[in-house]
Every structure is written in structure tokens, then in C-alpha cells.
N, CA, C, O and the ligand as a Tripos MOL2 file, in Angstrom:
@<TRIPOS>MOLECULE
protein
  233   231    59     0     0
PROTEIN
NO_CHARGES

@<TRIPOS>ATOM
      1 N          -2.8610   28.1400   12.4330 N.3       1 MET1
      2 CA         -4.1690   28.0190   13.0990 C.3       1 MET1
      3 C          -5.0510   27.1950   12.1660 C.2       1 MET1
      4 O          -5.0000   27.3220   10.9430 O.2       1 MET1
      5 N          -5.8940   26.3130   12.8210 N.am      2 ALA2
      6 CA         -6.7800   25.4330   11.9850 C.3       2 ALA2
      7 C          -7.8800   26.1820   11.3040 C.2       2 ALA2
      8 O          -8.4220   27.1600   11.8200 O.2       2 ALA2
      9 N          -8.2010   25.6940   10.1170 N.am      3 THR3
     10 CA         -9.3010   26.2540    9.3950 C.3       3 THR3
     11 C         -10.6090   25.8360   10.0030 C.2       3 THR3
     12 O         -10.8150   24.6610   10.3060 O.2       3 THR3
     13 N         -11.5700   26.8680   10.1980 N.am      4 PRO4
     14 CA        -12.8300   26.4460   10.6970 C.3       4 PRO4
     15 C         -13.6320   25.4820    9.8030 C.2       4 PRO4
     16 O         -13.4640   25.5470    8.5850 O.2       4 PRO4
     17 N         -14.5080   24.5760   10.3380 N.am      5 LYS5
     18 CA        -15.0220   23.4960    9.5270 C.3       5 LYS5
     19 C         -15.8900   24.1610    8.4000 C.2       5 LYS5
     20 O         -15.9140   23.7330    7.2460 O.2       5 LYS5
     21 N         -16.6160   25.2730    8.8540 N.am      6 LYS6
     22 CA        -17.5720   25.8690    7.8130 C.3       6 LYS6
     23 C         -16.8610   26.4860    6.6640 C.2       6 LYS6
     24 O         -17.4920   26.7360    5.6370 O.2       6 LYS6
     25 N         -15.5530   26.7580    6.7640 N.am      7 HIS7
     26 CA        -14.8450   27.3680    5.5820 C.3       7 HIS7
     27 C         -14.1380   26.2530    4.7170 C.2       7 HIS7
     28 O         -13.4300   26.6060    3.7740 O.2       7 HIS7
     29 N         -14.3020   24.9660    5.0000 N.am      8 LEU8
     30 CA        -13.6810   24.0170    4.2050 C.3       8 LEU8
     31 C         -14.7980   23.5010    3.2780 C.2       8 LEU8
     32 O         -15.9910   23.5680    3.5720 O.2       8 LEU8
     33 N         -14.3220   22.9910    2.1550 N.am      9 SER9
     34 CA        -15.1400   22.3330    1.0200 C.3       9 SER9
     35 C         -15.5800   20.9770    1.5920 C.2       9 SER9
     36 O         -15.0370   20.4800    2.5790 O.2       9 SER9
     37 N         -16.5660   20.4200    0.9380 N.am     10 HIS10
     38 CA        -16.9960   19.1710    1.3480 C.3      10 HIS10
     39 C         -15.9270   18.0920    1.0240 C.2      10 HIS10
     40 O         -15.7640   17.1160    1.7540 O.2      10 HIS10
     41 N         -15.2500   18.3000   -0.0400 N.am     11 SER11
     42 CA        -14.1490   17.2990   -0.3710 C.3      11 SER11
     43 C         -13.0270   17.3170    0.5210 C.2      11 SER11
     44 O         -12.4320   16.2820    0.8190 O.2      11 SER11
     45 N         -12.7030   18.4760    0.9710 N.am     12 LYS12
     46 CA        -11.6690   18.5370    1.9230 C.3      12 LYS12
     47 C         -11.8710   17.9530    3.3910 C.2      12 LYS12
     48 O         -10.9800   17.3750    4.0140 O.2      12 LYS12
     49 N         -13.0890   18.1670    3.8330 N.am     13 SER13
     50 CA        -13.4710   17.6310    5.1290 C.3      13 SER13
     51 C         -13.7690   16.0850    5.0120 C.2      13 SER13
     52 O         -13.6640   15.3380    5.9850 O.2      13 SER13
     53 N         -14.1310   15.6760    3.8190 N.am     14 GLY14
     54 CA        -14.2940   14.1930    3.6990 C.3      14 GLY14
     55 C         -13.0180   13.4630    3.4410 C.2      14 GLY14
     56 O         -12.8240   12.3210    3.8570 O.2      14 GLY14
     57 N         -12.1140   14.1780    2.7140 N.am     15 GLY15
     58 CA        -10.8060   13.4950    2.4700 C.3      15 GLY15
     59 C          -9.8860   13.2820    3.5780 C.2      15 GLY15
     60 O          -8.9410   12.5010    3.4640 O.2      15 GLY15
     61 N         -10.1350   13.9910    4.7320 N.am     16 ARG16
     62 CA         -9.2360   14.0190    5.8560 C.3      16 ARG16
     63 C          -9.1470   12.6260    6.3460 C.2      16 ARG16
     64 O          -8.0490   12.1540    6.6380 O.2      16 ARG16
     65 N         -10.2750   11.9180    6.4580 N.am     17 ARG17
     66 CA        -10.2120   10.4870    7.1010 C.3      17 ARG17
     67 C         -10.1940    9.4430    6.0370 C.2      17 ARG17
     68 O         -10.4530    8.2800    6.3450 O.2      17 ARG17
     69 N          -9.9050    9.7730    4.8010 N.am     18 SER18
     70 CA        -10.0160    8.6710    3.7550 C.3      18 SER18
     71 C          -8.8450    7.7590    3.8200 C.2      18 SER18
     72 O          -8.8450    6.7010    3.1900 O.2      18 SER18
     73 N          -7.8240    8.1420    4.5790 N.am     19 GLN19
     74 CA         -6.6300    7.1710    4.6900 C.3      19 GLN19
     75 C          -6.7490    6.1930    5.7130 C.2      19 GLN19
     76 O          -5.9830    5.2300    5.7380 O.2      19 GLN19
     77 N          -7.7510    6.3740    6.6590 N.am     20 ILE20
     78 CA         -7.7120    5.6700    7.9020 C.3      20 ILE20
     79 C          -7.8610    4.1100    7.6340 C.2      20 ILE20
     80 O          -7.1230    3.2900    8.1790 O.2      20 ILE20
     81 N          -8.8890    3.7640    6.7400 N.am     21 HIS21
     82 CA         -9.1840    2.3630    6.6060 C.3      21 HIS21
     83 C          -8.4720    1.7040    5.4440 C.2      21 HIS21
     84 O          -8.9700    0.6970    4.9430 O.2      21 HIS21
     85 N          -7.2960    2.2260    4.9650 N.am     22 LEU22
     86 CA         -6.6120    1.5980    3.8880 C.3      22 LEU22
     87 C          -5.9010    0.3950    4.2810 C.2      22 LEU22
     88 O          -5.7340   -0.4860    3.4370 O.2      22 LEU22
     89 N          -5.4560    0.2520    5.4810 N.am     23 LYS23
     90 CA         -4.6670   -0.7390    6.0340 C.3      23 LYS23
     91 C          -5.4720   -2.0430    6.3770 C.2      23 LYS23
     92 O          -6.2140   -1.9810    7.3580 O.2      23 LYS23
     93 N          -5.4130   -3.0450    5.7730 N.am     24 LEU24
     94 CA         -6.2180   -4.2380    6.2130 C.3      24 LEU24
     95 C          -5.2170   -5.2250    7.0490 C.2      24 LEU24
     96 O          -4.0050   -5.2410    6.8360 O.2      24 LEU24
     97 N          -5.7880   -5.9490    7.9080 N.am     25 PRO25
     98 CA         -5.0900   -6.8480    8.6960 C.3      25 PRO25
     99 C          -4.3550   -7.8560    7.8150 C.2      25 PRO25
    100 O          -4.9360   -8.3540    6.8510 O.2      25 PRO25
    101 N          -3.1210   -8.1660    8.1110 N.am     26 GLU26
    102 CA         -2.3640   -9.1900    7.2680 C.3      26 GLU26
    103 C          -2.7070  -10.5800    7.6350 C.2      26 GLU26
    104 O          -2.6210  -10.9790    8.7960 O.2      26 GLU26
    105 N          -3.0890  -11.3110    6.6600 N.am     27 ILE27
    106 CA         -3.4790  -12.7170    6.8320 C.3      27 ILE27
    107 C          -2.3780  -13.6420    6.5170 C.2      27 ILE27
    108 O          -1.8120  -13.5450    5.4280 O.2      27 ILE27
    109 N          -2.0420  -14.4920    7.3400 N.am     28 PHE28
    110 CA         -1.0600  -15.4990    7.1150 C.3      28 PHE28
    111 C          -1.6570  -16.9000    7.2210 C.2      28 PHE28
    112 O          -2.6580  -17.0790    7.9150 O.2      28 PHE28
    113 N          -1.1160  -17.8310    6.6010 N.am     29 TYR29
    114 CA         -1.5530  -19.2650    6.6390 C.3      29 TYR29
    115 C          -0.7430  -20.0480    7.5130 C.2      29 TYR29
    116 O           0.4830  -20.0780    7.4020 O.2      29 TYR29
    117 N          -1.4110  -20.7180    8.4250 N.am     30 CYS30
    118 CA         -0.6570  -21.5300    9.3970 C.3      30 CYS30
    119 C           0.1570  -22.6160    8.6880 C.2      30 CYS30
    120 O          -0.3730  -23.3540    7.8580 O.2      30 CYS30
    121 N           1.4110  -22.7050    9.0120 N.am     31 PRO31
    122 CA          2.2600  -23.7160    8.4000 C.3      31 PRO31
    123 C           1.8920  -25.1550    8.7130 C.2      31 PRO31
    124 O           2.2000  -26.0790    7.9600 O.2      31 PRO31
    125 N           1.2080  -25.3190    9.8750 N.am     32 ASN32
    126 CA          0.7880  -26.6590   10.2170 C.3      32 ASN32
    127 C          -0.5260  -27.1440    9.6000 C.2      32 ASN32
    128 O          -0.6050  -28.2310    9.0290 O.2      32 ASN32
    129 N          -1.5070  -26.3380    9.7280 N.am     33 CYS33
    130 CA         -2.8380  -26.7860    9.0840 C.3      33 CYS33
    131 C          -3.4560  -25.8630    8.0290 C.2      33 CYS33
    132 O          -4.6080  -26.0180    7.6220 O.2      33 CYS33
    133 N          -2.5800  -24.8290    7.5790 N.am     34 HIS34
    134 CA         -2.9490  -23.9340    6.5190 C.3      34 HIS34
    135 C          -4.2530  -23.1540    6.7460 C.2      34 HIS34
    136 O          -4.9250  -22.7380    5.8020 O.2      34 HIS34
    137 N          -4.5790  -22.9740    8.0070 N.am     35 TYR35
    138 CA         -5.7100  -22.1380    8.3320 C.3      35 TYR35
    139 C          -5.3800  -20.7080    8.2470 C.2      35 TYR35
    140 O          -4.3860  -20.2620    8.8190 O.2      35 TYR35
    141 N          -6.2180  -19.9320    7.5190 N.am     36 PRO36
    142 CA         -5.8810  -18.4980    7.4950 C.3      36 PRO36
    143 C          -6.0830  -17.7440    8.8550 C.2      36 PRO36
    144 O          -7.1480  -17.7700    9.4720 O.2      36 PRO36
    145 N          -5.0490  -17.1250    9.2330 N.am     37 ARG37
    146 CA         -5.1180  -16.4940   10.4820 C.3      37 ARG37
    147 C          -4.4210  -15.0730   10.4430 C.2      37 ARG37
    148 O          -3.7380  -14.7830    9.4610 O.2      37 ARG37
    149 N          -4.5700  -14.2310   11.4290 N.am     38 LEU38
    150 CA         -3.7990  -12.9790   11.4950 C.3      38 LEU38
    151 C          -2.3660  -13.1380   11.6960 C.2      38 LEU38
    152 O          -1.9730  -14.1500   12.2770 O.2      38 LEU38
    153 N          -1.5500  -12.2760   11.2920 N.am     39 ALA39
    154 CA         -0.1760  -12.3060   11.5000 C.3      39 ALA39
    155 C           0.1450  -12.2150   12.9340 C.2      39 ALA39
    156 O          -0.5280  -11.5060   13.6810 O.2      39 ALA39
    157 N           1.1700  -12.9220   13.3530 N.am     40 HIS40
    158 CA          1.7540  -12.7790   14.8310 C.3      40 HIS40
    159 C           0.6030  -13.1880   15.8200 C.2      40 HIS40
    160 O           0.4510  -12.6210   16.9020 O.2      40 HIS40
    161 N          -0.1610  -14.1640   15.3950 N.am     41 THR41
    162 CA         -1.2200  -14.7300   16.4060 C.3      41 THR41
    163 C          -1.1190  -16.1860   16.3740 C.2      41 THR41
    164 O          -0.6470  -16.7870   15.4090 O.2      41 THR41
    165 N          -1.5810  -16.7770   17.4720 N.am     42 VAL42
    166 CA         -1.6120  -18.2190   17.5980 C.3      42 VAL42
    167 C          -2.6980  -18.7130   16.7200 C.2      42 VAL42
    168 O          -3.7720  -18.1110   16.7210 O.2      42 VAL42
    169 N          -2.5050  -19.8200   15.9260 N.am     43 CYS43
    170 CA         -3.4370  -20.4050   15.1170 C.3      43 CYS43
    171 C          -4.6450  -20.7900   15.9130 C.2      43 CYS43
    172 O          -4.4910  -21.4440   16.9450 O.2      43 CYS43
    173 N          -5.9540  -20.3940   15.4670 N.am     44 PRO44
    174 CA         -7.0910  -20.7160   16.3700 C.3      44 PRO44
    175 C          -7.6040  -22.0980   16.1220 C.2      44 PRO44
    176 O          -8.4920  -22.5740   16.8300 O.2      44 PRO44
    177 N          -7.0460  -22.7690   15.0990 N.am     45 LYS45
    178 CA         -7.5020  -24.1090   14.7550 C.3      45 LYS45
    179 C          -6.6480  -25.1530   15.4450 C.2      45 LYS45
    180 O          -7.1920  -26.0600   16.0750 O.2      45 LYS45
    181 N          -5.2680  -25.0550   15.3470 N.am     46 CYS46
    182 CA         -4.5000  -26.1130   15.8460 C.3      46 CYS46
    183 C          -3.6360  -25.5570   17.1020 C.2      46 CYS46
    184 O          -2.9530  -26.3350   17.7680 O.2      46 CYS46
    185 N          -3.6940  -24.3310   17.3570 N.am     47 GLY47
    186 CA         -3.0600  -23.7230   18.4480 C.3      47 GLY47
    187 C          -1.5930  -23.6100   18.3940 C.2      47 GLY47
    188 O          -0.9260  -23.5130   19.4240 O.2      47 GLY47
    189 N          -1.0550  -23.6200   17.1680 N.am     48 GLN48
    190 CA          0.4440  -23.5410   17.0410 C.3      48 GLN48
    191 C           0.9190  -22.1570   16.5890 C.2      48 GLN48
    192 O           0.1990  -21.4900   15.8450 O.2      48 GLN48
    193 N           2.0400  -21.7260   16.9890 N.am     49 TYR49
    194 CA          2.5860  -20.4610   16.6920 C.3      49 TYR49
    195 C           4.0430  -20.7550   16.4250 C.2      49 TYR49
    196 O           4.7400  -21.2170   17.3290 O.2      49 TYR49
    197 N           4.5380  -20.5070   15.2170 N.am     50 ARG50
    198 CA          5.9690  -20.7950   14.7480 C.3      50 ARG50
    199 C           6.4790  -22.0830   15.2430 C.2      50 ARG50
    200 O           7.5240  -22.1980   15.8850 O.2      50 ARG50
    201 N           5.6280  -23.1270   14.8870 N.am     51 GLY51
    202 CA          6.0160  -24.4850   15.1130 C.3      51 GLY51
    203 C           5.9290  -25.0250   16.5140 C.2      51 GLY51
    204 O           6.1910  -26.2080   16.7350 O.2      51 GLY51
    205 N           5.5390  -24.1270   17.5440 N.am     52 LYS52
    206 CA          5.2660  -24.5450   18.9260 C.3      52 LYS52
    207 C           3.7720  -24.5800   19.3360 C.2      52 LYS52
    208 O           3.0350  -23.6290   19.0730 O.2      52 LYS52
    209 N           3.3620  -25.6130   19.9410 N.am     53 THR53
    210 CA          1.8890  -25.7210   20.3220 C.3      53 THR53
    211 C           1.8560  -24.7460   21.5440 C.2      53 THR53
    212 O           2.5980  -24.9310   22.5080 O.2      53 THR53
    213 N           0.9710  -23.6960   21.4790 N.am     54 ILE54
    214 CA          0.7140  -22.8820   22.6600 C.3      54 ILE54
    215 C          -0.4280  -23.3030   23.4020 C.2      54 ILE54
    216 O          -0.3610  -23.3020   24.6310 O.2      54 ILE54
    217 N          -1.5840  -23.7040   22.7510 N.am     55 THR55
    218 CA         -2.7570  -24.0750   23.3700 C.3      55 THR55
    219 C          -3.0830  -25.5990   22.9600 C.2      55 THR55
    220 O          -2.7210  -26.0430   21.8700 O.2      55 THR55
    221 N          -3.7360  -26.3100   23.8300 N.am     56 ALA56
    222 CA         -4.0310  -27.7660   23.5580 C.3      56 ALA56
    223 C          -4.8930  -27.7870   22.2620 C.2      56 ALA56
    224 O          -5.7630  -26.9260   22.1270 O.2      56 ALA56
    225 N          -4.7060  -28.6740   21.3590 N.am     57 SER57
    226 CA         -5.5430  -28.7000   20.1880 C.3      57 SER57
    227 C          -6.7190  -29.3970   20.5100 C.2      57 SER57
    228 O          -6.6960  -30.2480   21.4000 O.2      57 SER57
    229 N          -7.8690  -29.1020   19.8130 N.am     58 HIS58
    230 CA         -9.1610  -29.5450   20.0620 C.3      58 HIS58
    231 C          -9.2320  -30.8700   19.2790 C.2      58 HIS58
    232 O         -10.2660  -31.5370   19.2870 O.2      58 HIS58
    233 ZN         -2.7630  -24.2790   12.4650 Zn       59 ZN59
@<TRIPOS>BOND
     1     1     2 1
     2     2     3 1
     3     3     4 2
     4     3     5 am
     5     5     6 1
     6     6     7 1
     7     7     8 2
     8     7     9 am
     9     9    10 1
    10    10    11 1
    11    11    12 2
    12    11    13 am
    13    13    14 1
    14    14    15 1
    15    15    16 2
    16    15    17 am
    17    17    18 1
    18    18    19 1
    19    19    20 2
    20    19    21 am
    21    21    22 1
    22    22    23 1
    23    23    24 2
    24    23    25 am
    25    25    26 1
    26    26    27 1
    27    27    28 2
    28    27    29 am
    29    29    30 1
    30    30    31 1
    31    31    32 2
    32    31    33 am
    33    33    34 1
    34    34    35 1
    35    35    36 2
    36    35    37 am
    37    37    38 1
    38    38    39 1
    39    39    40 2
    40    39    41 am
    41    41    42 1
    42    42    43 1
    43    43    44 2
    44    43    45 am
    45    45    46 1
    46    46    47 1
    47    47    48 2
    48    47    49 am
    49    49    50 1
    50    50    51 1
    51    51    52 2
    52    51    53 am
    53    53    54 1
    54    54    55 1
    55    55    56 2
    56    55    57 am
    57    57    58 1
    58    58    59 1
    59    59    60 2
    60    59    61 am
    61    61    62 1
    62    62    63 1
    63    63    64 2
    64    63    65 am
    65    65    66 1
    66    66    67 1
    67    67    68 2
    68    67    69 am
    69    69    70 1
    70    70    71 1
    71    71    72 2
    72    71    73 am
    73    73    74 1
    74    74    75 1
    75    75    76 2
    76    75    77 am
    77    77    78 1
    78    78    79 1
    79    79    80 2
    80    79    81 am
    81    81    82 1
    82    82    83 1
    83    83    84 2
    84    83    85 am
    85    85    86 1
    86    86    87 1
    87    87    88 2
    88    87    89 am
    89    89    90 1
    90    90    91 1
    91    91    92 2
    92    91    93 am
    93    93    94 1
    94    94    95 1
    95    95    96 2
    96    95    97 am
    97    97    98 1
    98    98    99 1
    99    99   100 2
   100    99   101 am
   101   101   102 1
   102   102   103 1
   103   103   104 2
   104   103   105 am
   105   105   106 1
   106   106   107 1
   107   107   108 2
   108   107   109 am
   109   109   110 1
   110   110   111 1
   111   111   112 2
   112   111   113 am
   113   113   114 1
   114   114   115 1
   115   115   116 2
   116   115   117 am
   117   117   118 1
   118   118   119 1
   119   119   120 2
   120   119   121 am
   121   121   122 1
   122   122   123 1
   123   123   124 2
   124   123   125 am
   125   125   126 1
   126   126   127 1
   127   127   128 2
   128   127   129 am
   129   129   130 1
   130   130   131 1
   131   131   132 2
   132   131   133 am
   133   133   134 1
   134   134   135 1
   135   135   136 2
   136   135   137 am
   137   137   138 1
   138   138   139 1
   139   139   140 2
   140   139   141 am
   141   141   142 1
   142   142   143 1
   143   143   144 2
   144   143   145 am
   145   145   146 1
   146   146   147 1
   147   147   148 2
   148   147   149 am
   149   149   150 1
   150   150   151 1
   151   151   152 2
   152   151   153 am
   153   153   154 1
   154   154   155 1
   155   155   156 2
   156   155   157 am
   157   157   158 1
   158   158   159 1
   159   159   160 2
   160   159   161 am
   161   161   162 1
   162   162   163 1
   163   163   164 2
   164   163   165 am
   165   165   166 1
   166   166   167 1
   167   167   168 2
   168   167   169 am
   169   169   170 1
   170   170   171 1
   171   171   172 2
   172   171   173 am
   173   173   174 1
   174   174   175 1
   175   175   176 2
   176   175   177 am
   177   177   178 1
   178   178   179 1
   179   179   180 2
   180   179   181 am
   181   181   182 1
   182   182   183 1
   183   183   184 2
   184   183   185 am
   185   185   186 1
   186   186   187 1
   187   187   188 2
   188   187   189 am
   189   189   190 1
   190   190   191 1
   191   191   192 2
   192   191   193 am
   193   193   194 1
   194   194   195 1
   195   195   196 2
   196   195   197 am
   197   197   198 1
   198   198   199 1
   199   199   200 2
   200   199   201 am
   201   201   202 1
   202   202   203 1
   203   203   204 2
   204   203   205 am
   205   205   206 1
   206   206   207 1
   207   207   208 2
   208   207   209 am
   209   209   210 1
   210   210   211 1
   211   211   212 2
   212   211   213 am
   213   213   214 1
   214   214   215 1
   215   215   216 2
   216   215   217 am
   217   217   218 1
   218   218   219 1
   219   219   220 2
   220   219   221 am
   221   221   222 1
   222   222   223 1
   223   223   224 2
   224   223   225 am
   225   225   226 1
   226   226   227 1
   227   227   228 2
   228   227   229 am
   229   229   230 1
   230   230   231 1
   231   231   232 2
@<TRIPOS>SUBSTRUCTURE
     1 MET1         2 RESIDUE 1 A MET
     2 ALA2         6 RESIDUE 1 A ALA
     3 THR3        10 RESIDUE 1 A THR
     4 PRO4        14 RESIDUE 1 A PRO
     5 LYS5        18 RESIDUE 1 A LYS
     6 LYS6        22 RESIDUE 1 A LYS
     7 HIS7        26 RESIDUE 1 A HIS
     8 LEU8        30 RESIDUE 1 A LEU
     9 SER9        34 RESIDUE 1 A SER
    10 HIS10       38 RESIDUE 1 A HIS
    11 SER11       42 RESIDUE 1 A SER
    12 LYS12       46 RESIDUE 1 A LYS
    13 SER13       50 RESIDUE 1 A SER
    14 GLY14       54 RESIDUE 1 A GLY
    15 GLY15       58 RESIDUE 1 A GLY
    16 ARG16       62 RESIDUE 1 A ARG
    17 ARG17       66 RESIDUE 1 A ARG
    18 SER18       70 RESIDUE 1 A SER
    19 GLN19       74 RESIDUE 1 A GLN
    20 ILE20       78 RESIDUE 1 A ILE
    21 HIS21       82 RESIDUE 1 A HIS
    22 LEU22       86 RESIDUE 1 A LEU
    23 LYS23       90 RESIDUE 1 A LYS
    24 LEU24       94 RESIDUE 1 A LEU
    25 PRO25       98 RESIDUE 1 A PRO
    26 GLU26      102 RESIDUE 1 A GLU
    27 ILE27      106 RESIDUE 1 A ILE
    28 PHE28      110 RESIDUE 1 A PHE
    29 TYR29      114 RESIDUE 1 A TYR
    30 CYS30      118 RESIDUE 1 A CYS
    31 PRO31      122 RESIDUE 1 A PRO
    32 ASN32      126 RESIDUE 1 A ASN
    33 CYS33      130 RESIDUE 1 A CYS
    34 HIS34      134 RESIDUE 1 A HIS
    35 TYR35      138 RESIDUE 1 A TYR
    36 PRO36      142 RESIDUE 1 A PRO
    37 ARG37      146 RESIDUE 1 A ARG
    38 LEU38      150 RESIDUE 1 A LEU
    39 ALA39      154 RESIDUE 1 A ALA
    40 HIS40      158 RESIDUE 1 A HIS
    41 THR41      162 RESIDUE 1 A THR
    42 VAL42      166 RESIDUE 1 A VAL
    43 CYS43      170 RESIDUE 1 A CYS
    44 PRO44      174 RESIDUE 1 A PRO
    45 LYS45      178 RESIDUE 1 A LYS
    46 CYS46      182 RESIDUE 1 A CYS
    47 GLY47      186 RESIDUE 1 A GLY
    48 GLN48      190 RESIDUE 1 A GLN
    49 TYR49      194 RESIDUE 1 A TYR
    50 ARG50      198 RESIDUE 1 A ARG
    51 GLY51      202 RESIDUE 1 A GLY
    52 LYS52      206 RESIDUE 1 A LYS
    53 THR53      210 RESIDUE 1 A THR
    54 ILE54      214 RESIDUE 1 A ILE
    55 THR55      218 RESIDUE 1 A THR
    56 ALA56      222 RESIDUE 1 A ALA
    57 SER57      226 RESIDUE 1 A SER
    58 HIS58      230 RESIDUE 1 A HIS
    59 ZN59       233 GROUP 0 **** ****
């Protein structure tokens, strides 16, 4: 059975959600234009993903 909130110490109730924001989004650099982008996404600058042009470049 879960412990009631009023029975927990402040460190325990605060520590429960301390692990949520540990993971940062992975940044990869585009092999074509070296623009920093998120992993597994199309490059917003040149529109390339894994050597293929997905969107028309500006
Ligand atoms: Zn690029």
C-alpha cells in the first residue's frame, strides 16, 4: 500500500521526480553541413537525413 503524502519526509517526496529530467536530447551534427540537430531527425538547414535529401534546400 502506498504511503500517504503527509507521512513522507520532504526529501523523499522531492526525490521521487529527481530522475525525470536527467536525459537530455541527443545532439548530432549533420554530416553534410555540420549543423547541430537532434538524433534521427532531418537536418533543418540542408534538409538531409543519412545522405538523402528529404526536403528541398533553401
Ligand atoms: Zn545539414
